[in-house]
Every structure is written in C-alpha cells, then in structure tokens.
VOPAGU-2260 file (C-alpha; in pm, 1 decimal, decimal comma):
REM VOPAGU-2260
SITE   aa  ch    i         X         Y         Z
SITE  MET   A    0   18736,4    7267,5   11545,3
SITE  ILE   A    1   18508,7    7201,0   11211,1
SITE  ASN   A    2   18550,7    7344,6   10923,1
SITE  PHE   A    3   18369,5    7270,7   10577,6
SITE  PRO   A    4   18642,2    7215,2   10281,3
SITE  GLN   A    5   18626,8    7434,3    9968,8
SITE  TYR   A    6   18395,3    7202,5    9773,2
SITE  VAL   A    7   18103,4    7246,1   10012,8
SITE  GLY   A    8   17854,8    7500,3    9909,2
SITE  PRO   A    9   17561,6    7657,0   10092,5
SITE  VAL   A   10   17445,8    7474,0   10442,6
SITE  ALA   A   11   17180,3    7466,2   10670,8
SITE  PHE   A   12   17118,3    7286,3   11011,6
SITE  GLY   A   13   16890,1    7323,9   11310,6
SITE  ILE   A   14   17061,0    7341,7   11653,3
SITE  LYS   A   15   16853,7    7208,0   11970,0
SITE  MET   A   16   16772,7    7422,8   12219,5
SITE  GLY   A   17   16558,3    7235,3   12468,2
SITE  VAL   A   18   16189,6    7361,1   12597,6
SITE  ILE   A   19   16116,6    7748,0   12583,3
SITE  LEU   A   20   15877,7    7869,3   12855,7
SITE  PRO   A   21   15720,2    8197,7   12931,2
SITE  GLY   A   22   16030,5    8428,5   13041,7
SITE  THR   A   23   16259,1    8260,0   12926,3
SITE  PRO   A   24   16544,9    8490,2   12827,8
SITE  LEU   A   25   16578,3    8371,8   12501,2
SITE  VAL   A   26   16863,0    8621,6   12368,3
SITE  GLU   A   27   17077,9    8481,2   12606,2
SITE  ASP   A   28   16998,1    8145,9   12526,0
SITE  ILE   A   29   17041,8    8176,2   12137,7
SITE  CYS   A   30   17325,2    8377,0   12180,2
SITE  GLN   A   31   17486,7    8066,2   12425,5
SITE  SER   A   32   17389,2    7796,3   12102,8
SITE  LEU   A   33   17564,2    8057,6   11869,3
SITE  GLU   A   34   17874,1    8075,1   12115,3
SITE  ARG   A   35   17882,9    7715,3   12096,8
SITE  CYS   A   36   17891,3    7690,5   11750,1
SITE  ASN   A   37   18174,4    7941,5   11754,6
SITE  GLN   A   38   18374,3    7752,6   11941,8
SITE  ASP   A   39   18341,9    7445,5   11730,3
SITE  GLY   A   40   18414,9    7651,8   11429,3
SITE  LEU   A   41   18076,8    7661,5   11322,2
SITE  LEU   A   42   18006,2    8012,2   11274,5
SITE  GLN   A   43   18167,3    8274,0   11077,2
SITE  ASP   A   44   18120,2    8651,1   10952,4
SITE  GLY   A   45   17784,3    8645,4   10681,2
SITE  ASP   A   46   17594,9    8340,5   10896,4
SITE  VAL   A   47   17236,5    8391,5   10903,7
SITE  ALA   A   48   17080,7    8305,7   11262,9
SITE  CYS   A   49   16708,3    8206,5   11175,3
SITE  ILE   A   50   16446,0    8221,3   11498,2
SITE  THR   A   51   16132,2    8020,5   11513,3
SITE  GLU   A   52   15853,1    8265,6   11548,5
SITE  SER   A   53   15690,5    8039,8   11810,3
SITE  ILE   A   54   15975,3    8034,5   12042,1
SITE  VAL   A   55   15985,3    8421,0   12045,7
SITE  ALA   A   56   15609,7    8449,5   12136,8
SITE  VAL   A   57   15626,9    8210,6   12400,8
SITE  SER   A   58   15920,1    8381,3   12611,1
SITE  GLN   A   59   15742,1    8670,1   12564,3
SITE  ASP   A   60   15425,6    8501,5   12692,2
SITE  ASN   A   61   15259,8    8646,9   12374,2
SITE  TYR   A   62   14903,7    8461,5   12508,1
SITE  VAL   A   63   14508,3    8572,7   12450,5
SITE  THR   A   64   14223,2    8424,4   12562,4
SITE  THR   A   65   13951,4    8402,4   12318,2
SITE  ASP   A   66   13738,8    8612,3   12589,4
SITE  GLU   A   67   13985,6    8877,2   12555,0
SITE  VAL   A   68   13949,7    8856,8   12157,8
SITE  SER   A   69   13617,0    8876,8   12191,8
SITE  ARG   A   70   13602,6    9180,1   12395,1
SITE  GLN   A   71   13821,7    9365,0   12144,7
SITE  ILE   A   72   13638,9    9252,2   11848,9
SITE  ARG   A   73   13322,3    9447,3   12016,1
SITE  GLN   A   74   13513,1    9708,7   12118,2
SITE  LYS   A   75   13697,7    9753,2   11810,9
SITE  LEU   A   76   13345,9    9725,2   11554,3
SITE  SER   A   77   13121,4    9933,9   11846,4
SITE  LEU   A   78   12908,1    9583,9   11824,1
SITE  GLU   A   79   12648,2    9511,6   12086,9
SITE  THR   A   80   12570,5    9162,6   12200,3
SITE  ASN   A   81   12281,0    9087,3   11963,7
SITE  ASP   A   82   12466,4    9237,1   11653,6
SITE  LYS   A   83   12552,7    9113,8   11334,4
SITE  VAL   A   84   12923,7    9057,8   11247,6
SITE  ALA   A   85   13026,9    8937,8   10861,1
SITE  VAL   A   86   13351,4    8726,1   10850,5
SITE  VAL   A   87   13496,8    8766,4   10485,7
SITE  PHE   A   88   13738,6    8513,4   10300,9
SITE  PRO   A   89   13863,1    8316,6   10646,5
SITE  ILE   A   90   14110,8    8013,2   10651,7
SITE  ALA   A   91   13974,1    7664,2   10663,8
SITE  SER   A   92   14230,0    7601,2   10945,3
SITE  ARG   A   93   14172,2    7472,4   11305,9
SITE  ASN   A   94   14495,8    7561,6   11441,4
SITE  ARG   A   95   14493,5    7920,4   11276,3
SITE  PHE   A   96   14138,5    8012,7   11276,4
SITE  SER   A   97   13925,6    7795,9   11482,8
SITE  LEU   A   98   13948,6    8011,3   11786,7
SITE  ILE   A   99   13986,8    8342,3   11625,6
SITE  LEU   A  100   13626,7    8256,9   11493,4
SITE  LYS   A  101   13494,8    8158,3   11839,9
SITE  GLY   A  102   13650,6    8504,1   11997,6
SITE  ILE   A  103   13472,0    8656,0   11727,9
SITE  ALA   A  104   13107,2    8456,9   11793,9
SITE  LYS   A  105   13154,3    8571,5   12195,3
SITE  ALA   A  106   13122,7    8906,0   12098,3
SITE  VAL   A  107   12788,3    8884,1   11992,0
SITE  PRO   A  108   12611,1    8544,9   12166,1
SITE  ARG   A  109   12269,7    8711,5   12092,4
SITE  GLY   A  110   12344,2    8805,4   11766,2
SITE  GLU   A  111   12430,1    8641,7   11433,8
SITE  VAL   A  112   12787,7    8587,7   11266,5
SITE  VAL   A  113   12801,6    8558,5   10905,3
SITE  VAL   A  114   13116,3    8366,8   10725,7
SITE  GLN   A  115   13198,8    8418,6   10346,3
SITE  PHE   A  116   13411,2    8137,1   10265,3
SITE  SER   A  117   13619,4    8172,8    9932,4
SITE  CYS   A  118   13542,1    7819,2    9683,5
SITE  PRO   A  119   13613,6    7620,1    9617,4
SITE  TYR   A  120   13982,1    7704,8    9797,1
SITE  ASP   A  121   14065,3    7938,4   10056,7
SITE  GLU   A  122   14336,5    8162,4   10021,7
SITE  VAL   A  123   14636,0    7875,8   10095,7
SITE  GLY   A  124   14492,9    7610,3    9925,0
SITE  ASN   A  125   14275,5    7415,9   10175,0
SITE  GLN   A  126   13962,0    7285,1    9977,8
SITE  VAL   A  127   13650,8    7389,0   10080,0
SITE  ILE   A  128   13409,6    7238,8    9844,0
SITE  PRO   A  129   13471,2    6977,1    9566,4
SITE  PRO   A  130   13674,8    7243,2    9266,8
SITE  GLU   A  131   13468,0    6986,6    8987,3
SITE  ILE   A  132   13126,2    7138,1    9117,7
SITE  CYS   A  133   13228,4    7456,8    9037,9
SITE  GLU   A  134   13472,0    7449,8    8775,8
SITE  ASP   A  135   13215,8    7690,9    8558,0
SITE  LYS   A  136   13023,3    7857,4    8842,5
SITE  LYS   A  137   13314,2    8072,9    9034,3
SITE  ASP   A  138   13068,5    8388,1    9021,7
SITE  VAL   A  139   12766,7    8228,5    9214,5
SITE  ILE   A  140   12724,8    8209,9    9582,7
SITE  TRP   A  141   12676,6    7839,9    9693,3
SITE  TRP   A  142   12490,4    7797,0    9988,1
SITE  GLU   A  143   12468,4    7549,5   10257,7
SITE  LYS   A  144   12142,2    7393,7   10114,3
SITE  ASP   A  145   12316,6    7355,9    9795,9
SITE  LEU   A  146   12575,7    7124,8    9921,4
SITE  GLU   A  147   12370,8    6885,7   10189,0
SITE  LYS   A  148   12437,4    6547,0    9937,4
SITE  LEU   A  149   12783,6    6646,1    9868,4
SITE  ASP   A  150   13144,3    6531,5   10050,5
SITE  LEU   A  151   13310,3    6822,8   10207,0
SITE  ARG   A  152   13527,3    6724,1   10415,2
SITE  HIS   A  153   13921,4    6853,0   10344,5
SITE  PRO   A  154   14091,1    6569,5   10146,0
SITE  ILE   A  155   14392,7    6533,1   10383,7
SITE  THR   A  156   14254,6    6629,5   10718,2
SITE  ARG   A  157   13870,5    6481,3   10646,6
SITE  VAL   A  158   13761,9    6789,5   10792,2
SITE  ASN   A  159   13428,4    6974,5   10715,8
SITE  TYR   A  160   13483,3    7287,0   10760,1
SITE  ILE   A  161   13152,1    7437,2   10736,3
SITE  GLN   A  162   13023,2    7252,7   10951,1
SITE  LEU   A  163   13335,1    7295,9   11180,3
SITE  TYR   A  164   13230,6    7644,4   11207,6
SITE  ARG   A  165   12927,6    7637,6   11210,8
SITE  SER   A  166   12911,9    7410,8   11535,1
SITE  ILE   A  167   13165,9    7682,6   11664,1
SITE  ILE   A  168   12981,3    7976,6   11617,1
SITE  GLU   A  169   12657,0    7837,1   11724,0
SITE  ASP   A  170   12834,6    7681,6   12052,8
SITE  THR   A  171   12857,9    8064,6   12179,8
SITE  GLY   A  172   12499,9    8070,0   12144,0
SITE  ALA   A  173   12511,2    8268,8   11787,2
SITE  LYS   A  174   12325,4    8207,8   11453,1
SITE  ALA   A  175   12583,8    8102,1   11190,6
SITE  THR   A  176   12485,4    8182,5   10832,7
SITE  ILE   A  177   12764,2    8022,5   10611,2
SITE  TYR   A  178   12791,3    8075,5   10249,1
SITE  LEU   A  179   13087,6    8051,7    9973,9
SITE  SER   A  180   13138,0    8296,5    9681,9
SITE  ASN   A  181   13449,7    8475,2    9545,7
SITE  ARG   A  182   13275,7    8828,3    9529,2
SITE  VAL   A  183   13360,8    9098,0    9835,2
SITE  ASN   A  184   13032,1    9287,4    9779,2
SITE  ASP   A  185   12800,3    8992,8    9810,2
SITE  VAL   A  186   12841,7    9013,5   10208,9
SITE  PHE   A  187   12666,9    9407,7   10177,4
SITE  GLN   A  188   12320,0    9172,0   10104,0
SITE  PHE   A  189   12308,0    9070,4   10521,0
SITE  ASN   A  190   12343,4    9439,6   10637,7
SITE  PRO   A  191   12601,1    9397,1   10903,9
SITE  GLN   A  192   12689,2    9587,7   11161,5
SITE  GLY   A  193   13045,7    9506,2   11164,4
SITE  VAL   A  194   13265,8    9311,2   10908,9
SITE  ILE   A  195   13607,2    9160,1   10963,4
SITE  ALA   A  196   13818,0    9116,9   10643,0
SITE  ALA   A  197   13990,7    8788,3   10765,2
SITE  ASP   A  198   14141,3    8702,0   10463,5
SITE  ILE   A  199   14586,2    8729,4   10509,4
SITE  HIS   A  200   14776,8    8882,5   10198,6
SITE  THR   A  201   14465,5    9032,6   10020,7
SITE  ARG   A  202   14309,5    9195,5   10345,1
SITE  GLU   A  203   14410,4    9565,5   10284,4
SITE  LYS   A  204   14217,6    9514,0    9917,1
SITE  THR   A  205   13955,9    9302,2   10089,5
SITE  LYS   A  206   13898,0    9597,1   10328,8
SITE  GLN   A  207   13884,2    9884,3   10092,0
SITE  LYS   A  208   13626,3    9685,0    9870,6
SITE  ILE   A  209   13425,7    9615,1   10177,3
SITE  ALA   A  210   13478,5    9972,3   10332,6
SITE  SER   A  211   13293,7   10118,2   10043,7
SITE  LYS   A  212   12981,3    9987,0   10139,3
SITE  VAL   A  213   13034,9    9932,4   10527,8
SITE  ALA   A  214   13243,1   10171,8   10709,8
SITE  ASN   A  215   13282,5    9944,7   11044,7
SITE  CYS   A  216   13541,6    9710,5   10879,1
SITE  ILE   A  217   13876,7    9590,5   10998,3
SITE  THR   A  218   14159,4    9348,4   10945,6
SITE  LEU   A  219   14260,6    9038,0   11177,7
SITE  GLN   A  220   14585,6    9308,1   11227,3
SITE  GLU   A  221   14373,5    9562,8   11397,2
SITE  THR   A  222   14320,1    9357,7   11705,9
SITE  CYS   A  223   14485,8    9252,8   11944,8
SITE  ASN   A  224   14776,8    9472,9   11858,3
SITE  SER   A  225   14779,1    9623,8   12200,6
SITE  GLY   A  226   14688,1    9542,0   12593,3
SITE  LYS   A  227   14962,4    9329,7   12803,6
SITE  ALA   A  228   14971,2    9081,0   12506,5
SITE  TRP   A  229   14996,8    9217,8   12168,5
SITE  SER   A  230   15218,8    9200,3   11840,7
SITE  GLU   A  231   15246,3    9419,5   11565,6
SITE  TRP   A  232   15074,7    9173,2   11324,1
SITE  GLY   A  233   14768,5    9185,5   11568,3
SITE  LEU   A  234   14599,1    8831,1   11516,5
SITE  LEU   A  235   14776,2    8754,6   11200,7
SITE  GLY   A  236   15017,2    8466,9   11290,1
SITE  SER   A  237   14828,2    8381,3   11556,2
SITE  ASN   A  238   14813,1    8023,1   11675,8
SITE  PHE   A  239   14598,4    7767,7   11850,9
SITE  SER   A  240   14766,3    7664,6   12201,2
SITE  SER   A  241   14560,5    7541,4   12466,0
SITE  ASN   A  242   14254,8    7608,1   12734,3
SITE  ASP   A  243   14105,3    7869,4   12463,9
SITE  ARG   A  244   14401,2    8052,0   12434,3
SITE  LEU   A  245   14555,3    8189,6   12105,4
SITE  LYS   A  246   14949,4    8287,5   12093,8
SITE  LEU   A  247   15029,2    8593,7   11923,3
SITE  ALA   A  248   15330,3    8637,8   11678,7
SITE  PRO   A  249   15599,3    8795,1   11847,5
SITE  ARG   A  250   15629,2    9134,3   11937,5
SITE  GLU   A  251   15915,9    9416,5   11882,3
SITE  GLY   A  252   16118,5    9162,7   11648,2
SITE  LYS   A  253   16322,3    9426,7   11502,7
SITE  SER   A  254   16445,6    9461,2   11860,1
SITE  PHE   A  255   16471,0    9053,6   11923,0
SITE  VAL   A  256   16682,5    9029,2   11603,9
SITE  LYS   A  257   16889,7    9357,7   11623,1
SITE  GLU   A  258   16986,1    9233,3   12000,6
SITE  VAL   A  259   17084,0    8907,1   11919,8
SITE  GLN   A  260   17315,7    9039,4   11621,5
SITE  GLN   A  261   17478,7    9291,9   11890,6
SITE  LYS   A  262   17588,5    9062,8   12112,5
SITE  ILE   A  263   17646,8    8757,8   11890,4
SITE  SER   A  264   17914,1    9046,4   11783,5
SITE  ALA   A  265   18007,7    9179,6   12131,7
SITE  LYS   A  266   18092,2    8794,7   12239,6
SITE  THR   A  267   18273,7    8653,7   11947,6
SITE  GLY   A  268   18346,7    8927,5   11705,6
SITE  LYS   A  269   18138,2    8765,3   11462,8
SITE  LYS   A  270   17931,9    8968,1   11189,1
SITE  ILE   A  271   17583,6    8754,8   11133,1
SITE  GLU   A  272   17268,3    8858,5   11021,4
SITE  ALA   A  273   16941,0    8724,5   11179,6
SITE  LEU   A  274   16556,5    8672,2   11166,1
SITE  ILE   A  275   16236,7    8536,1   11281,6
SITE  TYR   A  276   16077,0    8381,7   11090,4
SITE  GLY   A  277   15713,0    8215,6   11036,7
SITE  ASP   A  278   15607,5    7935,9   10786,7
SITE  GLY   A  279   15781,5    7898,3   10416,6
SITE  ALA   A  280   15639,5    8061,3   10125,4
SITE  TYR   A  281   15583,6    7734,7    9925,9
SITE  LYS   A  282   15321,7    7563,7    9759,4
SITE  ASP   A  283   15298,6    7164,5    9865,1
SITE  PRO   A  284   15269,1    7033,4    9444,8
SITE  SER   A  285   15070,7    6717,7    9624,9
SITE  SER   A  286   14825,4    6914,3    9786,7
SITE  GLY   A  287   14815,3    7234,9    9622,3
SITE  ILE   A  288   14829,3    7397,2    9961,9
SITE  TYR   A  289   15032,1    7722,2    9972,6
SITE  GLU   A  290   15134,6    7690,0   10343,1
SITE  LEU   A  291   15212,8    8075,6   10420,0
SITE  ALA   A  292   14933,7    8108,6   10680,3
SITE  ASP   A  293   15156,1    8366,8   10815,8
SITE  PRO   A  294   15125,6    8728,6   10694,2
SITE  ASN   A  295   15507,0    8682,6   10562,6
SITE  PRO   A  296   15802,5    8447,4   10554,7
SITE  VAL   A  297   16002,5    8694,2   10763,5
SITE  LEU   A  298   15817,4    8857,9   11079,9
SITE  ALA   A  299   16181,3    9021,0   11152,1
SITE  SER   A  300   16504,7    9050,7   11003,4
SITE  THR   A  301   16850,8    9290,3   11027,7
SITE  ASP   A  302   16910,1    9537,7   10803,9
SITE  GLY   A  303   17124,2    9313,8   10603,3
SITE  LEU   A  304   16898,4    9096,2   10473,5
SITE  VAL   A  305   16675,0    9327,8   10329,3
SITE  THR   A  306   16742,3    9283,3    9977,4
SITE  MET   A  307   16717,1    9068,0    9670,4
SITE  ARG   A  308   16899,7    8723,3    9605,7
SITE  GLU   A  309   17088,5    8796,8    9285,9
SITE  GLY   A  310   17315,7    8608,0    9056,9
SITE  ILE   A  311   17435,2    8479,4    8734,1
SITE  LYS   A  312   17290,5    8154,8    8553,6
SITE  TYR   A  313   17578,1    7922,9    8607,7
SITE  LYS   A  314   17503,6    7667,0    8364,2
SITE  TYR   A  315   17446,0    7892,0    8036,2
SITE  LEU   A  316   17761,4    8030,8    8086,8
SITE  ALA   A  317   17939,8    7715,8    8118,6
SITE  ASP   A  318   17755,9    7566,2    7793,5
SITE  GLN   A  319   17889,6    7937,4    7633,1
SITE  TYR   A  320   18228,5    7851,1    7713,4
SITE  HIS   A  321   18265,5    7517,3    7638,8
SITE  HIS   A  322   18099,2    7607,9    7331,2
SITE  SER   A  323   18392,4    7866,5    7231,1
SITE  GLY   A  324   18640,9    7604,7    7347,2
SITE  LYS   A  325   18738,6    7649,3    7694,4
SITE  SER   A  326   18848,0    7402,6    7929,8
SITE  ALA   A  327   18685,5    7291,7    8262,4
SITE  SER   A  328   18960,3    7498,6    8449,4
SITE  GLU   A  329   18927,8    7801,8    8224,9
SITE  ILE   A  330   18569,9    7816,0    8223,9
SITE  GLU   A  331   18577,5    7749,1    8651,0
SITE  LYS   A  332   18789,3    8088,8    8632,7
SITE  LEU   A  333   18591,5    8277,1    8397,7
SITE  ILE   A  334   18266,2    8199,5    8592,0
SITE  GLU   A  335   18471,4    8342,2    8924,6
SITE  GLU   A  336   18522,3    8663,2    8730,3
SITE  ARG   A  337   18180,4    8694,5    8598,6
SITE  LYS   A  338   18033,2    8694,9    8951,4
SITE  LYS   A  339   18247,3    9015,8    9065,6
SITE  THR   A  340   18087,3    9240,7    8785,7
SITE  VAL   A  341   17771,1    9368,3    8766,5
SITE  VAL   A  342   17531,8    9184,8    8572,9
SITE  GLU   A  343   17192,1    9372,2    8444,7
SITE  GLN   A  344   16849,1    9146,5    8550,6
SITE  ASP   A  345   16751,8    9169,1    8212,3
SITE  SER   A  346   17082,2    9021,9    8024,7
SITE  ILE   A  347   17080,2    8690,1    7939,5
SITE  GLU   A  348   17337,0    8544,5    8213,2
SITE  ALA   A  349   17079,3    8664,2    8449,8
SITE  GLU   A  350   16782,1    8390,2    8299,8
SITE  GLY   A  351   16663,4    8198,8    8512,3
SITE  THR   A  352   16788,4    8372,8    8808,0
SITE  THR   A  353   16454,3    8544,8    8930,2
SITE  PRO   A  354   16550,7    8800,5    9169,8
SITE  ARG   A  355   16364,0    8713,4    9480,0
SITE  PRO   A  356   16367,6    8863,2    9863,8
SITE  LEU   A  357   16653,9    8725,7   10040,5
SITE  GLY   A  358   16496,0    8724,6   10350,2
SITE  ASP   A  359   16208,5    8509,8   10225,2
SITE  LEU   A  360   16411,3    8231,2   10093,4
SITE  LEU   A  361   16622,1    8219,2   10429,5
SITE  ALA   A  362   16283,0    8195,3   10643,7
SITE  SER   A  363   16153,2    7905,3   10356,5
SITE  LEU   A  364   16489,6    7733,8   10423,2
SITE  ALA   A  365   16461,1    7735,0   10731,1
SITE  ASP   A  366   16091,7    7672,2   10816,6
SITE  LEU   A  367   16156,5    7321,9   10592,3
SITE  ILE   A  368   16445,8    7193,3   10828,4
SITE  SER   A  369   16255,6    7313,9   11164,5
SITE  GLY   A  370   15892,6    7279,1   11059,0
SITE  SER   A  371   15598,1    7017,1   11172,0
SITE  ALA   A  372   15741,9    6702,9   11331,6
SITE  ASP   A  373   16072,4    6878,5   11383,8
SITE  GLU   A  374   16408,3    6753,0   11637,6
SITE  GLY   A  375   16368,4    7030,5   11859,2
SITE  THR   A  376   16545,4    7304,4   11669,6
SITE  PRO   A  377   16423,6    7642,1   11673,4
SITE  LEU   A  378   16737,1    7813,2   11573,0
SITE  VAL   A  379   16880,4    7729,2   11209,3
SITE  LEU   A  380   17198,7    7842,1   11141,0
SITE  VAL   A  381   17226,4    7898,4   10739,2
SITE  LYS   A  382   17647,2    7930,7   10645,7
SITE  GLY   A  383   17734,8    8037,8   10252,0
SITE  PHE   A  384   17391,7    8146,9   10147,5
SITE  TYR   A  385   17448,5    8514,6   10206,9
SITE  LYS   A  386   17699,2    8716,7   10071,9
C-alpha cells in the first residue's frame, strides 16, 4: 500500500487509460482506474477526479460535420444561400474556429461572409496584426488593403489568419470581406441578414449590442445544441477532428460526474468529487496567449466543488508570531489553530489569498498535467487540495 507521508502537501498525478473510442463505457473505465488507485492506497475521501472533456465527448460520439453546421446556421438565422452573414470577434485558431467558419460559409455559398476581427489580438491573446501599428489607433477600422505590406503571420504559429480565413470562405464559393475593429457597431454598415457573435467569454454582451440593430443574431452556443450530436455549449468548446468533422464539447456533463461520484462511493466507500475540465485558465507569460478557448475551465462538476478556495496568509502569520517571540514549533501550532477559525476576507490574515473558484483552480492544474503533448493521462487525481 502506498501512503504519502505527513510532510507531503497537495498532490496531483495523471492516470493512463489507453485509447478511448466512441461507445467506450467511460464511466466504468474511469471507475476501474480509480478502484486500482484505491487498491494501491492512493484514493482517499476528499480526492478529486478530473476528467478531460475530450474523452467524454469522444465516448459520446459527439461529432458534427461542417455540412451539419451549415444546415443549422442557415436554419437558426433563416438564411438563403445568397445572403450576407457577419461573424464578429472570432478567435484566430485553426483548431478551434477554421471548421466552424467553413460551416458558416457553406450556409451562404452564393452570398457573402463578413468577418470582423478584434485588433491587434483576438479574445484569447492571439496576435492578428502587429500591435505596434495600432498602438494609438485602436478605434479605427483596418481593411485588408491597409495591411498589404505588413507581415501578418502569427509570431508562434506563423499563420496569417486573415489570409487563412479568406481562403476558407472563398473555397466554399462565398465572397469574403475581412476587416479589423474593436467596435461592435462597425458591422452594421454591411447590412447583414444575420450576425454571429463568435466571441467566447463576452458573447452575451456582444450579442446584446448587435441585437440593438440586427435582431437576427446568435452566439456560437445557440447552434449544435440539439439533434443526434449536440452539446449544451453548442459550438463553444468544439475542436477540429478530421474529415470535415468537429468534436463538440461533452453533453450532460453534470449527470456524468455525478454517476462517477456515486459509483466510486458504492465500489470503494470513498467520498470523492469529480469534474470535467477543458482549457486551463492561465495566461502564457512568454506569448501573451490566454489559453482559455473553452467557455469555462470546468464544463461540469459535482456539487462539492461549487465553492471558493479561501485561506490564511501563512507567511504573514509566521512573520507576526516570530516577531512576537514565538518559536518555530509554537508558530506551527498557532497557525494550525488559526486555520480552524473563520477568517474575514478583508482581514490582514487573508491578504494575498484572493478567493478563487475551487473548480477553476483544479481544472487549470489538471490541464497543465494532461495538456498538449501529454502521456495519455486523461484522468487526473488531485489529493489534499479539496478540504
């Protein structure tokens, strides 16, 4: 049996599960993995099982084609094939948005797609145009002809997203009009028959501004939210798959994590929490990219994780007690006692310990462990972090 010694604090580790395919009985597979952890002394009350959204969606066979996206876009916005549709504030991403854009363009193959990028960066920090050219001109419209002599390649991916998005639209037969502006109302000059608020975290505010002039407006969450393959998040959180297919975010995640929690309790007697996580909510300090292209870090969680992580300022208390003449052993005992009391958030003891949603922290930690170029560990067990 493996038991961590008392001097070990919070621990998180990935658990290998092998290949997950459509139809895989994922709840059972997860429970089997956690049962092995229990047999090895690695599962205790209060542990958190973090499950990446990807394997949940795959097991649900939650895929849509660009043809299905175009059908739903046309239906939701009542578009004809020769109409004009505007897309406001999309992110610059081959993985996250290129196939969505293809589906939108397929909805109006004899019409026009107007794309309004924000500038100089998209919502999650991807550079669309060099920031130095618009430092003092953030409230103007930048047309493609204004940018012809500039290197518009993304500094990391080396992709020119304006050029890429134009080619995606034109390959469907539609006309492409692309410009950059941070003002939502600039889209009104095109008199579109329908508008898609394509931003992720500010989508409702964007839609509200657009709807003041163009009532025929939807967010990405409002399509692909019904049918054979669907998600309550719609197209938000979707990813490029293959063969013109998008993998949607998982559906009915709340039921999924509750089932995991209940079955583990029945099989092992342990009371754990569980969540489905997407992108971690952190900003890359070297690139400036904010990784959160999913609508939330947590796409579903058990009820125990719907809380804030709070605490005391350990270093502050240690300094204060030391200044008053306490020994190291006395300080440790005093801090342990202080942890048992209620600390007001505006008190000096809590200074520097900003309350944050517990689930967001756990999801971000899990994503760092199992993220890009991972070792096949879509299940992450976190210990000593919750309670």
